[in-house]
C-alpha positions in Angstrom: 0.0 0.0 0.0 1.3 3.4 -1.0 0.1 6.8 0.1 -0.3 8.7 -3.1 -0.3 12.2 -1.5 1.2 13.8 1.5 -1.8 16.2 1.9 -4.3 15.3 4.7 -7.6 14.0 3.5 -10.2 16.3 5.1 -13.9 17.2 4.3 -12.9 20.7 3.2 -9.4 22.0 2.7 -10.3 25.6 3.5 -12.0 24.5 6.7 -8.9 22.5 7.6 -6.7 25.6 7.1 -8.8 27.6 9.4 -9.0 24.8 11.9 -5.2 24.4 11.9 -5.1 27.7 13.8 -7.3 26.2 16.6 -4.1 25.0 18.4 -3.4 28.6 19.4 -4.1 28.6 23.1 -4.8 32.3 23.1 -7.7 32.0 20.7 -11.1 31.2 22.3 -13.3 28.4 20.8 -15.8 31.0 19.7 -13.2 32.8 17.6 -12.1 29.5 16.0 -15.7 28.7 15.1 -16.2 32.3 13.8 -13.0 31.9 11.6 -14.3 28.6 10.3 -17.7 30.0 9.5 -16.0 32.9 7.6 -14.0 30.4 5.6 -17.2 28.5 4.8 -18.9 31.7 3.7 -21.6 31.6 6.5 -22.8 35.1 7.4 -22.6 36.1 11.0 -26.3 36.5 11.1 -26.8 32.8 10.4 -24.2 31.7 12.9 -26.8 30.4 15.3 -25.9 28.1 18.3 -27.1 25.1 16.2 -24.8 26.1 13.3 -21.9 26.7 15.7 -22.4 23.2 17.2 -22.4 21.7 13.7 -19.1 23.5 12.9 -17.6 22.4 16.2 -18.5 18.8 15.5 -17.1 19.0 11.9 -13.8 20.5 13.2 -13.6 17.6 15.8 -14.1 15.1 12.9 -11.4 16.8 10.9 -9.0 16.5 13.8 -9.9 12.9 14.3 -9.3 12.1 10.6 -6.0 14.0 10.8 -4.8 11.9 13.7 -5.9 8.7 12.0 -4.1 9.6 8.8 -0.8 10.4 10.7 -1.1 7.1 12.5 -1.6 5.3 9.2 1.4 7.0 7.7 3.6 6.0 10.6 2.4 2.4 10.4 3.1 2.3 6.7 6.6 3.6 7.2 7.2 1.0 9.9 5.9 -1.8 7.7 8.0 -0.6 4.7 11.1 -0.7 7.0 10.3 -4.2 8.1 9.9 -5.3 4.5 13.3 -4.0 3.5 15.4 -4.7 6.6 17.3 -8.0 7.2 15.7 -10.2 9.9 19.0 -10.3 11.9 21.3 -7.3 11.0 20.3 -3.6 10.7 21.0 -3.6 6.9 19.0 -4.1 3.8 17.7 -7.6 3.0 18.4 -9.3 -0.3 15.2 -8.1 -1.9 15.8 -4.5 -1.0 19.4 -4.7 -1.9 18.8 -6.0 -5.4 16.2 -3.3 -5.9 18.7 -0.6 -5.0 21.4 -2.3 -7.0 19.1 -2.2 -10.1 18.4 1.5 -9.5 22.0 2.5 -9.1 23.0 0.4 -12.2 20.4 2.3 -14.2 21.8 5.6 -13.0 25.3 4.5 -14.0 24.2 3.5 -17.4 22.3 6.7 -18.0 25.1 9.0 -16.9 28.0 6.8 -17.9 29.2 6.9 -14.3 30.9 3.8 -12.8 29.8 2.3 -9.5 31.0 -0.8 -7.8 29.8 -3.8 -5.9 31.8 -5.4 -3.1 30.8 -8.9 -2.2 31.8 -10.3 1.3 31.8 -13.9 2.6 32.5 -14.5 6.3 35.3 -17.0 6.9 35.0 -19.4 9.7 31.4 -18.8 10.8 30.7 -22.5 11.3 33.6 -23.0 13.8 32.2 -20.0 15.7 28.7 -21.6 15.8 30.2 -24.9 16.8 32.5 -23.6 19.5 30.5 -20.8 21.0 26.9 -21.5 19.9 24.7 -19.9 17.3 24.1 -16.7 19.4 27.8 -16.0 19.0 27.5 -16.6 15.3 24.6 -14.2 15.1 26.5 -11.6 17.1 29.5 -12.0 14.7 27.2 -11.3 11.7 25.7 -8.2 13.5 29.2 -6.9 14.3 30.2 -7.2 10.7 27.1 -5.5 9.5 27.7 -2.6 12.0 31.3 -2.2 10.8 30.2 -2.0 7.2 27.5 0.5 7.9 29.8 2.7 10.0 32.5 2.8 7.3 30.5 3.7 4.2 28.8 6.9 2.9 25.1 7.6 3.2 24.9 7.2 -0.6 26.2 3.6 -0.3 24.0 0.6 0.4 24.8 -2.3 2.7 22.9 -5.5 2.5 22.9 -9.1 3.8 22.4 -11.4 0.9 21.8 -14.5 3.1 23.7 -16.7 5.5 27.2 -15.3 5.9 27.2 -13.2 2.8 27.1 -9.4 2.7 27.5 -6.8 -0.1 28.0 -3.1 -0.4 27.1 -0.9 -3.3 29.7 1.9 -3.6 27.9 4.6 -5.6 30.1 6.4 -8.2 33.2 4.4 -7.3 35.5 3.1 -10.1 37.8 0.0 -9.9 40.6 1.8 -8.1 38.4 3.5 -5.5 36.4 0.3 -4.9 39.6 -1.8 -4.4 40.9 0.6 -1.8 37.5 0.8 -0.1 37.1 -3.0 -0.1 40.5 -3.5 1.5 39.7 -0.8 4.1 36.4 -2.5 5.0 38.1 -5.9 5.4 40.8 -4.4 7.6 38.1 -2.6 9.7 36.3 -5.9 10.3 39.5 -7.7 11.2 40.5 -4.9 13.6 37.3 -5.3 15.6 37.1 -8.8 16.9 33.9 -9.9 18.7 34.0 -9.8 22.4 32.0 -12.9 23.5 31.9 -13.7 27.2 35.2 -12.1 27.7 36.9 -13.9 24.7 37.9 -12.1 21.6 36.7 -14.0 18.5 38.6 -12.9 15.3 36.3 -11.9 12.4 37.7 -12.7 8.9 36.1 -12.1 5.5 36.9 -12.7 1.9 35.7 -10.2 -0.7 35.4 -9.6 -4.4 34.7 -6.5 -6.4 32.8 -5.8 -9.6 32.6 -2.4 -11.3 29.7 -1.7 -13.6 28.9 1.1 -16.0 25.8 -0.2 -17.9 24.5 -3.1 -19.8 24.5 -5.5 -16.9 21.6 -6.8 -14.8 21.7 -6.9 -11.0 22.1 -10.7 -11.2 25.1 -10.3 -13.6 26.8 -7.9 -11.2 26.2 -10.1 -8.1 27.4 -13.2 -10.0 30.6 -11.4 -11.1 31.4 -10.1 -7.7 30.7 -13.5 -6.2 33.1 -15.1 -8.6 35.8 -12.5 -7.7 35.2 -13.2 -4.0 35.4 -17.0 -4.5 38.7 -16.6 -6.3 40.1 -14.5 -3.5 38.8 -17.0 -0.9 40.5 -19.9 -2.7 43.8 -17.9 -2.9 43.6 -17.2 0.8 43.0 -20.8 1.7 46.0 -21.9 -0.4 48.1 -19.3 1.3 47.1 -20.5 4.7 47.7 -24.2 3.8 51.1 -23.4 2.4 52.1 -21.5 5.5 50.9 -24.4 7.7 52.9 -26.9 5.6 56.1 -25.0 5.8 
């Protein structure tokens, strides 16, 4: 459901304008009713007690409708936030993230302005769950989400794609800028281990970058960034294995 207009729905817009002044504590009720009658074009001679009572009831109805509309708007905004936010971390869920990615990709194509996608995969989440329990694993994911949000611009978008995978859209960032930012984000995550019951749990991630200018779909961009992440992850594993064997 979408509110098509930000203007209050009232029986008479001119009456609502007059009634909006009724919040002035210095103005007596009679003056407010008189102002409303003037707006409605009712001569003073016809402003009988019965007419005044009708105007008063109408103004009360307008105020009631105004309150109900505001409550409905707040409820809609809350539901929209729930629909777009990940169930665990305070970032966009996959549906909302893909929607934003499509929007930014369309902008990049239209204005020939590169933007980049950074794809993250958490290393070692299963051992954290197995050793410390799933609450610790959830806390690790939330910590990583917090670090990502704290270290990007407001124009960037952070999302959780599912499980232990996150992604960041770096708006108007070319390959060089994205590579530098991706490495900075990885370092920021590794520099902030999770404090769990007095024990510091290291947080490690692999990442891949894809820069787009136009002609791709959101699925293409995600797949390309995922492949780059997987290649980096395999290279990291081989490096760790070689170090352990030496």
